[in-house]
Phi, psi and omega in degrees: 000139176289127183273157178294325180296322177296319178298320179297316179297319179298320179296318180298317178297317181297317179296317179298321179289327183289334185301305180287330184288322184258001181069026183259149174227075180295148179292157177303324179295321179295323178296315179299314180297318179298321179293321179295317178296321179298322177298318179294317179299319179296322177299314180296321178295320179295323178296318178296321178297317182298319181296331182280346182261084184293336185278352181286132180304137182304320181299320179294321178298318181297314181295321180294319179296317179298317180297319180294320178299317179298314181298315180295321179297316178297318179299320180294318179296316179299319179297317179296312180298321177299319177296318179297314180295324180297320180286323187284332182276155183291163173286168183239015178295342181265013183301317179299319178297319179295321178299314180296323179294317179293320178298318179297320179297331180261005177060043176232162180264149174269114182290144178252353179281159179301148178293131178305142184304316185296319179293313181299315181296315181295319182294311182294317180299325186269316189264331188197078188295341178256023184306316187282354179238345182279162182267030182105334174230151178260104189301315178299319180293320179297318180298314180296316182293321180294320177300318178295321180294321179295337178269009174111001179290156183268309187265126180291333176062199177063029186283130171278172176298325177298316179296320178295321178293318177299318179302321181286321188269327192241335183243020173054031178076004180290154188223025176287171183300315180293323177298319182291325176296315178297322179297323178297313181296315181293329178296320177296317177298317181300316180296326180286330188267325187243153176284159179299313178301321179295320179295323176298316179297317179295318180300311185287345176276341186244343186288150181264129182255010179086167176056028178085007184260113176257127179088153184298316184300314180296321181293316180298317181285324182288316182276328188232358182056042178215170178269160183304322183290346180257007177292139173269181185298314178299322179292316179298318181295321179295316181295316179297325179293345183277340193292336181276324182215072187296331179279314182295327183255016179305117185292339179280328180263326183227070185299327180291318177296318181296321179294318179294318179293321177300320179298323178296318179295317179296324176298317178298323177296327176286320179299321181272010173068020174282320175242159171279162178299323179295318178297315181299317179294320180298312181293326181294334180270359181281153179292160181291323178052054177282154178293140181281000000 
């Protein structure tokens, strides 16, 4: 039997595909509602299919119907709660203003030029490989992380770049369960309101790279005495490797940790076909060459 959850997922994929093809930008609430309706339609279709299969044991039909009702009910509750959270959480039209305020507090400038290719490629490959296609959250990662949380895990994980940016701009870096739920909703809003390149610029203007360096420009000049657009692959990989654990991987204090983390970023660049495996190994063996 076709499940309601499969129908919901199919609807989400169809809506996501239709947006660029039809030039449409449905609101996140419309997407949630569409998925809930798709689940109900799928349930009705499954019920009709079941009735047409006279040879299916009655007990199996009853269990299948009950399971489908539960799935559709859960989808409907999630859709309602999602709508409530969407209304209850703040708007994200002021994200640019918040970025400028944080940059001013850290005495750095917000760059307006395009993000250098090497930095963008390394960041997306390492932190959020589906960044350019996801709707602000990565559904497979959220499902896995939520399952882990239900089994007693603390951190929901699975954070997209949008979620990380929201954490920095709107939830003061807090990481409790309720904060993470709010981050998911705000990440969807952020994706709906801002372009992907703009979100990358905002992220790289506010993220902490360790050793007192806030933002990409300060980190590039502080660690390498160069501007972001002149970073080479080993330098870009090292900086991107710092965003998850800037103190633990500080190349000035912990060069071995920083070198290992840089190798992980270069490996991700090879996995995503930005670099060849030979290039990644070559760059991983190069010295750090930090500014004195």
